[in-house]
C-alpha positions in Angstrom: 19.7 1.8 -0.9 16.4 1.5 0.0 14.8 -1.6 -1.2 10.6 -2.7 -1.4 9.5 -5.5 -2.3 5.5 -6.5 -2.7 4.4 -9.7 -2.4 0.8 -11.5 -2.3 -0.8 -10.2 -5.5 -3.5 -12.5 -7.5 -6.3 -13.6 -8.6 -9.7 -13.2 -6.1 -13.7 -13.5 -7.4 -15.5 -10.7 -5.8 -15.9 -10.5 -2.4 -13.1 -12.5 -1.4 -9.7 -11.0 0.5 -6.0 -11.1 -0.1 -2.9 -9.8 1.9 -0.2 -8.2 0.5 3.0 -7.8 1.9 5.8 -5.2 1.4 9.5 -6.0 3.0 11.9 -3.1 2.7 15.6 -2.9 3.6 18.1 -0.2 3.2 17.3 2.2 5.9 15.0 3.8 8.5 11.8 4.9 7.0 9.2 7.1 8.3 6.0 6.0 6.6 4.9 3.6 4.2 2.2 3.5 2.1 0.1 1.7 -0.6 -1.1 2.9 -3.9 -2.8 1.5 -7.0 -3.1 1.8 -10.2 -5.6 0.2 -12.4 -5.6 -0.4 -16.2 -5.9 2.8 -18.2 -6.1 5.0 -15.3 -3.5 7.5 -13.1 -1.8 6.0 -9.8 -3.9 6.4 -6.9 -3.5 6.6 -2.9 -4.6 3.8 -1.1 -3.6 3.8 2.4 -0.8 5.0 4.8 0.9 4.1 7.7 3.5 6.0 10.1 6.6 4.2 10.9 8.7 5.7 13.6 6.2 7.5 15.4 2.7 6.8 16.8 1.1 4.2 14.4 -1.2 6.6 12.6 -2.9 5.5 9.6 -5.1 7.0 6.8 -7.0 5.6 4.0 -8.5 6.4 0.4 -12.4 7.0 1.2 -13.0 4.5 -1.7 -11.0 1.5 0.6 -12.3 3.1 4.1 -13.8 -0.1 5.8 -12.5 -2.2 3.4 -8.8 -2.4 3.7 -6.5 -2.6 6.5 -3.1 -1.0 6.8 -0.8 -2.5 9.1 3.1 -2.5 9.9 5.3 -5.4 11.7 8.6 -3.6 13.1 10.5 -6.8 13.4 10.3 -7.8 9.9 10.0 -4.5 8.6 6.9 -5.1 6.4 4.0 -3.4 5.8 1.1 -4.7 5.2 -2.4 -4.7 3.5 -5.2 -6.9 4.1 -8.0 -6.4 1.5 -11.6 -7.5 2.5 -14.7 -7.4 0.2 -12.8 -6.9 -3.2 -14.7 -5.5 -5.7 -14.2 -5.5 -9.5 -13.2 -2.2 -9.5 -10.2 -3.1 -6.9 -8.3 -4.4 -9.7 -5.0 -2.8 -10.4 -1.5 -3.0 -10.0 -0.6 -2.3 -6.2 2.5 -0.2 -5.3 4.1 -0.2 -1.8 5.8 3.2 -1.4 7.8 4.7 1.1 9.2 8.4 2.7 11.9 9.3 5.2 9.5 11.7 7.1 5.9 11.7 8.5 3.2 11.5 5.4 1.7 14.0 7.3 4.1 16.7 7.0 3.7 16.2 3.3 0.9 15.7 0.7 1.1 12.3 1.0 -1.9 11.3 -1.2 0.3 12.6 -4.2 2.5 9.8 -5.7 5.4 12.1 -6.4 5.8 13.1 -2.7 7.0 9.1 -2.0 10.7 8.7 -2.7 10.8 4.9 -2.6 8.4 2.6 -4.5 8.3 -1.1 -5.1 7.8 -3.2 -8.2 4.2 -3.8 -8.2 1.9 -6.8 -7.3 -1.2 -7.3 -9.6 -4.5 -7.6 -8.3 -7.3 -8.8 -10.2 -11.1 -9.3 -8.9 -13.1 -11.4 -11.3 -17.0 -11.8 -11.2 
């Protein structure tokens, strides 16, 4: 049974930074990703990283240059470093995982990811 546990959310002012962590256990995974769901909106793709292949990454256009996804294989943990936070970054952030390389599926669709964490709230205030 795969378990994903997110930590690191909280309240931050505009322009600030936060780092989210997602620790997983249970089995070897192929890719990890982050999604977010703003209040009243649908869940949207944020970033993805391969796990067992080359360290390929991809980002939503809205966060390129602002967020960085990374992994620590030894700790079975994926991170999302979020800088220069804006009001529109306020959302519940979810960690997701799949057993294949994300490249082979339409990975920006939440339904393509098999495993999910419980979510962590990020609130950006002015």
